[in-house]
N, C-alpha and C positions, 0 to 999 in steps of 0.2 A: 504494500500500500504506500503510494507516494503522496506526500502532503507538504513538502517543503518548497520554498520559492524556486530553487533550481530545477524542480520537477516540471515547472510550468513551461520551460523551453521545449520539453518533449511532448507537450500537449496533454500532460497528465493532471492538470489542475482539477481539483474536486470542489464542487460548489457546496454551499452551506447545506442544502437539502441532501446532497449525496453523502456528505460526511455524517449528517444525522442518521441517515438510513444505514450507513456502515456501522456507526456506533450501536444502533439498535440491533443489527444482525449479530454483532459480537456479543452484546449484552445477553441476547436471547440464547446464543450458543453456550455462553458461560453459565447462564441460569440453568440450562438443561444439565450441564456437567455437574453442577453443585446440588441441584434440587431434583433433577429428573432421573439420575442414575443411582443404582444401589449396588455397591457402595458409591458415594460421591467420588468424582474424579477431580483432582487438582492439576491444572495445566503446568504451573510453575515457571513458565517462560512466555507470558503474554506480552507482546510488543508489536509495533507496526509491521516489522519484517515477517512476522508470523500470521499476518492477516492477509489473505489472498482474495482477489476479486475475480469472479467469473465473467463471462461475456455479457451477463445481464446486470452487472454491477452489484451482485449479491456477495456479501463478505463471508468467508469461511476461515475458521481457525486452523492453522497448520502446525506441524512440528510438535508432536507429542513425545519427543525423546526424553524429556524430563518429567513427564506426567506420571502420576501415581494414584492408586486408589487410596481413599481416605479411610483408615482403619476405624471401625466403630468400637474397637477394644481400647479403652482408655489406658490400660496397663501396658499396651504394646508401645515400644519406643519407635518413634518415627522422626528421627533427627534429620535436619537438612544440612548437616556438616559437609556432606558430599555434593550438595546442590550447587550448581554453578550459576545458572540463570544468566541474566544480562545486566550489566552495570547501568544504573539509572532506573531500572524497572523493577528490580527485586525488592521485596518488602524489607524494611530495616531489621525486623526481628529475625529474618533468615540469617543475617550476618552475625547474629549472636547465637546461632545454633538452634533457633526455634523450630518447632515442628512445621512441616508442610501443612497448609491450611487453606480453606476457602477465603479467609480474610487476606491471605497473602496474594491470592489471585485478584481480589478486589482492589488491593493497593496498585497492582500492575495495571488494572483496567483504568483506574483513576489517572495514572500517569499517562496512559495511552490517550485518554480523553483530552487532557490538557495539551498534549503534543498535537493532537489532531486540530484543535481549535486555536492554538497559538502559533503553530508551525515552528515551534522551538523544541529541540531535543532536550531531554533532561540532563544531558552532558554539555549543553550549550555554554559558551563562555560567560553568558550573562548570569548563570547560576553557579558562580565560583565561590570559593572560600566557605564551603559548607552550606550555601544557601540553596535550598531545593526549589523546584518549580512551585510546590504547594505553598511554602512559606513566603516566597517571592510574591505570589499573586494574592495570598490571603491578607497581606499587609496593605492592599490597595482598596480604595472604594471603587464603585462601579465605573465611574468615568476614567479613573486611572487604569483600571483593569482593561478597558477597551482600547487603551493605547498600545497594549502588548499583544492583543489578539491578532489573528491573521486578517488584516483589513481587506484582503482580496475577497473574503467571504461577504463583505458588506458593500464594497465599492466597485469591484472589478468585473462586472458582467457585460457591459456594453449593451445592456437591455434597453435603457432609457434613451429614446431618440427624439429629437425635435421633429415635430410634424409641421405641415404647412400652415395649420391653423393655430393661432396663439391660444385659442380656447382649449384645443386638444392638448397642446403642450402644457398648459396650466394643469389640466387633469392628470397628465402623466407625471408632472412634477410633484403634485400632491400625493399621487400614488407611490412615487418613489420615496417620499419623505415618510409615509406610513410604513412602507416595507422596511426601510432602513431602521426605523425605530424598533419595529418588532424583531428584526434580525439581531439587533444589539441586545434586546431583552432575552432572546433565545440563547445567544452565545453566553451571556452572563449567567443564565440558569445552568447551562452545561458546565461552565467553569465551577460554579458553586457545587454541582454534583461531583465534579472531580475532587473538590476539597473533602466532601463527605466520604468518598472512597479512599482517601489518602490520610485519614486521621492517624495520628501517631500511635494510638492504642488500637490494636486489632479489633477488640470488641466494640469499639466506637464507630467502626466503618459500616457503611450500608451493606446490605446483602445484594447479590446480583439480581435477585428478584425485585427488590425495591428500586435498584438502579435502572433496570429494564423498564419498569412501569413509569418511572419519572421521565425517561427519555421519550416514551410514547406520548406522554402528556405534553412535553415540550414540542414534539413534532406536530401534534394536533393543533397547537396554538399558532403554528406557522403555516398551516395548510391554506387558509384564506389568502395568504400573501405569496404563495408559491409562484415562482416565475414560470 
């Protein structure tokens, strides 16, 4: 899945609605692994490189090389000492030898969400000296937050065109203003969801079921303004 500015040169730019749909596809797949499988399956390496798009732009999770079944036996040791994962996406508790968990996957999903809508990798230079994507964005109010999101999602469509009629152009301009406002609200809601998935304490993170439901609600709010 390509979401960074350099990808636009290859014609791979993904619009706001496309990214929302991809996020929902991934959330639904992760919800199935966590809540629809018995025993639950933990992916352990969720990141953009492991999200593949088919010809219909449907997202699929790939690379289950680190995946494992989540033991229901609480006495069974399930250390992640041998778990490699990917820098920037792996849950912090894994680095301390914590057990593989659905909460760890949720953290990775939150990181993926923020990367999708900011076009900044968790290893970006802007997040140096121990400053994470989550802490960087959570320190901002909404207006400041929108300065670091991927503005192409709001501005770069080439959809709004001047018409020969000034009245028609006025209608288009008003429509554009409404759409941009709702797009900003939508992106801010996604970023907030990313925060909820990346809480420092695993038990404070949302479940994938809740994250999937919230993304569906966000998408529904954008449908009247879909290009």
